[in-house]
N, C-alpha and C positions, 0 to 999 in steps of 0.2 A: 506434448501435453501443454495445454493452455492453463496457466495458473491465474485464475480470476479472483479468488477470494481465499487467501491464506488464513484469514481470521476465522472464517466459518469452519474450515478444515481443522484448525487448531482447537476450536471450541468443541468439536465432536470428539477429538482425542482426549481433551481434558475431562470430558464427561465420564470416561472410563479410567480416570486416574493415571494417565500417561503424561508426565512432563515431556516436553518436546522442543525441538528446534528445527526450523525450516529455513533454507536459503534458496533463492531462485535467481537465475540470470534474467535479464530483461531484454526485450527488443521492441522497436528498432533502436537506432542510435539516437538517444535523446539526452544523454547526460555527459557533461565534460568532467574529466578528472582534474585535479587541482592545478597542474601546470599547463597542459596543452590548451590551445585556443579552441580546438574543435571538439565535437562530441565523440566519445569513444565507447560509451557503455549505455545499457538500458537503465531503468530505475532500480534494478537489482534488489528486490525486497528481502527483508529479514523479518522472521517471525519466531517468537519464543513464548512459551506459556508454562505455568504451573497450575495444576488442578486445585480446587478448594475442598475436595473430598465429598462434595454434595451434588455432584453431577454438573459442575460448572468450572469456570476458570477463575482462579484466585487473582492472578495477574496475567495479562496477555498483551505482549508488545508486537504490533504488526505495523511495519513502516517501510517506506521506500528509503533507499540510501541517498536519494536526491533531496534537496531542501523541501520540495513539495512533489507529490506524485504527478505524473503527466495528466491523470484524470482531473486533478484540481486545476491545472492550467487550462484544460478544456472547458471545465465549468465556468471559470473566470472569463474565458473568451466568449462563451455562449451568453453569459449574463452581461457582457460589456463592461466588466470591472477589472481593475488592475490586479496582478499577482503581487504577493508580498515582496518588499525590497530584498535584493540580494538572492533571489531564488532563480532568476533567469538571466541569461546573457543573450545579446543579439548576434547577428551573423558576423560582426566584427569583434566579438568578445567583450562588448561593453555591457555593464549592468542595465537592465531594462525592467519595467513593470508591465509592459505591453505583451500579452500572451498570444496575440493574433498571428504574428509571423511564425512563431514556434509551432502553434497548433495547426495552422492552415497550410504552411509551406515548409515546415520543418527547418526553418532558418534559426540559427542560434541553438541554445541548449539549456536544459535545466542544470543548475549547479548542484554539486554534491554537498550534503550537509556537513557542517563541522570541519570545513577545510580539508587538510590532508588526512584526518582521521576518517571522515566520511568516505573520501576517495578510496582509502585503504580497505575499508569494510566492503565497499561496492565491488572492488576488484576480487576480494576473497569470495563474495557471494557468486560472482560470475564463474570463478574457477571451481569452487566446490559444487555449485549447482549444475554445471554443465560439463566442464572438462573432466572432473572426477567421476561423474555419473555416466559418461559416454554420450551426453546430449550434445546439442549444437551450440557452440559458443558463438560469441558475436564477432570473432575475427573474420576478415572479409573473404577468406578462401571458401567459406561455406556458401552454397547457392541460396539465394533468398528470393522468395516469391511474393513478398509483401505480407501484410498482416502481422500478427503477433504469434511467436512461437516461444514457449518457455520449457525449460527442464526444471527439475527440483531435487534437492538433496534433503531428505528428512531424517532426523535422528530421534528415535523414540527411546525413552528411558523407563525402566521398571523401578519405582521407588524402593521396592523390597530388596533390590540389589545393593542399595546404599544404606538402608537402615529401616527402622520402624516407620511405616507410612504415617501412622498417627502422630508420631513425634515430629516428622517433617512437616506435616500439616500445621501443627501448633506453632512451629518455628516460623513458617511462612506467614501465618496469621499475626504473630507477634511483630515481625518486621513490618508488615503492612500497616498494622495499627500504630506503630511508632512513627512511620512516615506520615500517615494521615493526621496524626496529632500535631504535626508541625503548624505553626501559625501561617495562614495563607498570605501570599504577597498582596500588596495594596491593589485594590480593585477586584479581588477575587474572594469568593465566599468560603471555599474549601480547597484542600489539596486532594487531587485525584490520582489514582494509580493507573498504570498502563492498562488500557482496555475499558476503563470506566466510562470515558466520554462516548466511545463507540457503542457500548452496551446500552447506555441511556438513550442515545440517538436511535438505536434499533427499536427499543420499546416505544419511543415517541412516534416513530414512523409507523409501527404496527398499529398504534392507537389512532393516529391522526392522518395517516397517509403520507405520501412522498411528494413534496413540492418539486415542481419542474419548471424550468424557464421555457419561454416560447421557442427559442432556437433549438434546444435539445429535443423538445416535443416534435418540432417540425422535422428534424433529422430522423427521428425514430419513425415517424409516419412515412417519410420519403423512402426509408429503407424497406419498410413493409410494402409500400406500393411497388417497389422494384421487384418484389417477389410475387406480384400478382394480387395482393390484397388491396381492397379499396379503402380510401381514406374515410369514407362515410361509415363503412362497417367497423373500422377500427375505433373511430370516435364514439360510435354507439356502444361498442363493447366496453370502452373506458368510461362511459357515462358522461361524455363531453357534449 
């Protein structure tokens, strides 16, 4: 099973008032744990959500356990911009902001977020998402044929098993309101809850379209051409 969008899956579940938790192992080897020099894990995403009782998610945390997701490193490489400090190490284990060796040659690794705590969470996502579920873990005895292969462990919870869903909903809303009432840090206009930036970005993209850099567009067109589609037809379909 290829896990490409845990957030969308979790939003669908929140719409039917199911709190939930998803953990997934990642591949290929892109992340180093806190002590070893070399990469040993994938980005091992973690996702959890609580519904708002109105067909949406009240809070939705969807994150890689690496400091940045590999996709963010790829976007930085394609745009020709650096990755954030302390998010990537090079092939000798030294901090770097250059994403090109990692993305193009898989030299170096993404760093786990939060030091030993992020590493610990990544390891647990790997074990719960694959070893526990009977999926393919990242340990090297498994045959690998390239590409990305994920398993997933999902935990769905029925709020009625814990109490009155209406009371739970009110409590969640109260906690969210208390957090959002905090004074924002200098340079920021408001405090955002997990999932709010992504939801706002989704609405903006639906309204204004998705910006794409020249390198990413070229890669997409080249992949389509490799399947027998002409670049001219693709450009015309995309309105380019």
